[in-house]
N, C-alpha and C positions, 0 to 999 in steps of 0.2 A: 227764423232760425238760420244758423250759419253752417257751412260745410266747406271742406277743402276740396279743390278740384285740380286735376291736371288738364289744363285747356289745350295743351300741345306737348310734343316731345321737347325735352330740354333739361337744363340744370335746375337747381333749387330755386333760382330766380324766376322760373316759369310757374311756380306754384301760386295759386290764387285762393283766397277765401271769399266766398260769395254768400249773399243773402238769398233765401228761397222760402217758399211757403212750407208750413208744417205738413209732413206727409200724412195721408189718411189711410188707415188700415182697411183691408178688405175683410170679408167674413171670417177667413181662417188665419188672419194676421194679427200682429200686435205692434204697437208703436212704443219704442224704447227711448228714454232719455239717456244718452250716453254719458258715462262718467270717465271711462278710460278706454282708449283704443291702442292696440299694439302696433308698433312699427316693425316691419320685417324687411330683410334685404330685397325680397321680391318687389316691395313697393318702390324701391330705388330703381330697380331694373325696369319696372313698368314706366316710370317717369322718363327714362332714357329710351324707351321704345325697344327694349331688348328682351322682353319677357315672352311675348308671343301668345299669351292667353288672356289678356285683359281687353276690356271693351275699347272701342275707338274713342279718342278724346272728343269732347271733354267728359271726364268721368271722375268719380270720387273713389280713391283707393281705400284699403283697410279691410283685412280679412277677419278681424276679431275685435270684440269690444265687450265691455261690461257696463251695466247700468240698471235702470229701474223701469219697469213696465208702467206706462202712463195712459194707455188706451188699449182696449181688447176688442177684437172683432166678434161679431154676433155668434159665430160657431166655435169659438175657442173656449174650452172648458178646463184646460190644464193650467192656465195662467190667469192671474188677477192683477188689477192695478195695485201698484205698490210692491210687487214681487221684485226682489233683487235677482238679476239674471246675468248669465254669460251668453253672448250672442255670436253665432258663427255667420258673420255678415257676408262672406264671399267677396263682395265689393261694397263700398259705402260706409265703412266703419269710421272714417275720418269725418264725423258729422255730429252735430249737437243732438240730432234725433234721427232715428232710422225705423223703417217699417220692414218687418220680416215675417215669413211664414212661421207659425208657432212651433213647427217641428225643428226649427233652427235655433231655438231658444231653450236654455236650460236654467232652472232655478238654482241658486246657490245659497247655502246656509249663511246665517248671520256671522258665523265665525270666519268666513272666507272674505277677504277684503276685495274691493274692486281692482286693486293693483294685481293681486294674485290671480283673480279670475281672468283678467285680460291678458295675462302673461302665459296662460296655459294652452289655449287651443292650437296655435300654429307650432310653437316651439316644442312643447311637450307632446302634442299630438303627432307631430312629425317624427320625433325621436321614438315614441312608443310604437308607431306604425312600423318603423324600420326594424327596431331591435326585437320587439315582442311579437307583433302580428306577422311580419314577414320573416324575421330572423329566428324566432323561437329561442331567444337567449336563455341560457340555463346557467346554473351555478358553476363557477370555474371558467366561464368563457372569457375571452380577451377581446378588447375593443380598441379601435383607432378612430379618433374624431379630429377633424380639422376645424380651424376657427374655434378652438376649445373654450375661449372666453366669451363667446357670443351666446345668444339666447338658446339655440339648439344645442350648442356645445355644453352649456351648464345643465341642460335637461338630460343630455346623454350621460353625463357624469353621474347624476343622481339616480336615473333609472337603472343604469348599469349596476350601481352599488346596491340598489334595492333588490335586484334580481341575482345578486351574488357573483358578479363578475370579479375575477381575480386580478385583472389588470385593465386599466384604461390609459392609453397613450394619447396625448393631445398636443397638436401643433398650434402655436400662436407666436406673436412677436415677443421679443425679449422683455419689454416692459411689463408684460402680463404674466411673467413666470411665477411670481409669488402668488398671484390670484389663482392661476391654474392649479398650482400645487396645493393650495388650501382646500381644494375640492377632492384631494386624494388622487389626482391625475398625474401621471408621469409626463413632465413637460419636455417638449422638443422645440427648439428655436427654429421656426419655419425658414429663417433667412440664412442660417449657418450650419444646421445639423441635418443629417440624413435620417428621416423618420423610418425608412425601410430598414436600415441597419439597426436602429433602436428596437423596432418591433421584433426583428429576428433575434437580437441578443436577449431580449426580455422573455422570449418564449422558447429558449433552447434551440433556436434555428428554425422553428416550425412556422412562425408567423401568427397573426391574429385571426380570431374567428369572424370578426365583423370589422369592416372598414367603412366609415361614413364620410362621404366626400361632397362638399358644397362648392368645390373649387373648379372642377373640370379641367380642360386642357391637358397638358402633360402630367399634371398632378394625378389625374385619374389612373393612368397606367402605373404610376408609382404606388398608389393605393392598392391596386390589384396585385402588385408584386409583394406587398406587405402581408397579404393573406396566406394562411396555411392552405393545404389541400382540403377541400370541402368548405372553405370559407365563403363569406358572402360580402359583396361590395354593393353599396347603395349610393347612387348619385342623386342629390336633391337640390342642386344649385349650380351656378356657373359664375362665381365671383371673379374669376379671371377675365371675364368680359368687361368688367367695370374698373376704370381707372379715373378716379376723381368724380365730381358730381356732374360733369358734362359728358355727353355720349361720345365714346371713342369708337368709331367704326373699325379702326385698325386693331384695337384691343379685342373687339368682338370677333373679328376675322381671324386673328391669331389664335384665340381660344378655340374657335371652331376647327381650324386647320390642324391644331395640335391635339385635339381630343381623339383618343385611339378608337379604331373600329375593331371590335372584338369578333373573332371567328369562332362560332359555336363548336365546330369540329375540333379545333385546337384546344378549346376549353374542356373538352370531355375528359382528357387525361388527368386533369387536376380536380375535377368535380366542383369547380368554383361556380358561383352564381352571381349575376349582376341584376340589380333592380333599379329602375328609374322611378323616382317618387316625386309626385306633385300633388300635395294634399288638396290644393284648390280645385283640382280636376277629378277628385275621387267621386265617382258617381253614386256609390252605395252609402248614403248618409247614415244608415244604421251601423255600419262599421265604425265610422268616426264617432258617433254618439256612444258606442260601446267603449271606445278608447277613453272618451272624456269621463264616462261613468267610473271606469277603473282608476283613472288619474285623480278624480275627485276623492275617491276612497283613499288613495295613497297620500293625498294632501292632508286629509283629516287625520290620518294615522302618523303623520310626520315623516313619511318615507321620501317625500319630495317637498321642496320649498323654493318657489320661484325666486330667483335672484334679480332684483330690480336695479338696473344701472342708474336710471334717471327718469323723472317724470317732467314733461315740458307742457306748458300751456299750448293749446293748439295754435294760437296765434304765432308761436315760435316754431312751427312745424319745419320750416326751412333749416333752422339752426339744429333742430333735433336730427334731421336727416343728414346734415353735414357731420354731426357727431358720429353717426354710423359710417358714413363715407370715409372718414378719417380713421376708422378702426379703433376708436377710443373706448367703445362700450365694453363693459364687463357685466354681462347679463342682459336683461331685457330693457328696451327703451319704450316708454309709454307716452301717449298724449293725453292731457287732461282736458276733458270737455265739460266737466261738472259746472253747474251754475255758480257764479261768483256770489 
C-alpha cells in the first residue's frame, strides 16, 4: 500500500509518497480502505513545522477519512467487513489503508457519500464544537466568521442557519464575494473593508454574539472588538503565520508578536469570553462522537450539506495543498485514495 509522508519540514516539494506493508489490526482495531481523506489548513502548518502538536517527521498527516472496513480485530463487535465508515484518524488519514481503534470509527448510511463523510469531522465538528457546545448558540444570535469560503466557514454558515442565527458576517477575498453571499452570509472584503464596523452597523451598535477566528495576530483583537458585551470569541487557527507554501519564520514571528494578550481583570467589565479550540487535542472522545452523531442527523435531515470544492487523486497531494495555500478553495478539499 501507499501513503503520503512528511519526511521533513518544508514546502509542498518535500511531500513524499511511499510504499509500506499493509497494517495489521489489533484485537480492538479495524483496518480501513480509505476512499477519501480531508485536507485541512492544519496539515499545511504541520508540513511547515508551525503547528506544534504533530509527531516528529517522518509522519503521515490527515485528521479525517472515509472508507470501507476490510479487516476486523477479534474483540470488535460493533463493525464488520464491508461497513462504510467515517474515521477520526487523528494522524495517518493520507493513506490507502489505516488501522484504528474501533471507537474512532463510525458507520455511515448508504445515503451518505464518501465525499460528505470525509468533509464532516474536522470542519463541521470544529464549527459545531464552538457554536453549539461551547457557545450555546440560540435563535436570533449573530455570528462573525473569517475565511468564510473555506471548509469551516461554510460549515459555520450552515450550522448558524440551522440554529436560527439572524446574521452571519463573513470575511473573504473579493473574488469569493458571490460564493459567500450565496450561503446567506453578509460578505466583508477582508482586504478593503472594516469588519468591526460592519458587525456594529448590522447589530445596532452592539456587536455580534459569536466571533470565530482562524487568523490570529492583530486580527484576533479586532474580532474581540466586534463582539457585544457577553459575546464569545473562539480562536481555532493561526493562518497569519503562513505566507506561501514555504515556511516563513518572519511571518510566524510577526503573528506571534502581534497576537494580543488578554487581561481577565479587564475583561470582567464586558463579560466576554475567549476559547482556544484544537479538536485534534480534545481528550474526551465521547464529546466529539456526540457532535458527529448530531451532525449526521442534521445531514440526513438536509440541515447541513458539505460543500466540496474539489477532489484530487492523492498522487496530486502537492497540487491540492497549493490550491489551499493560494486561498482558491470554496468549501472542502479532499484527496481520493479509492482503488482505480
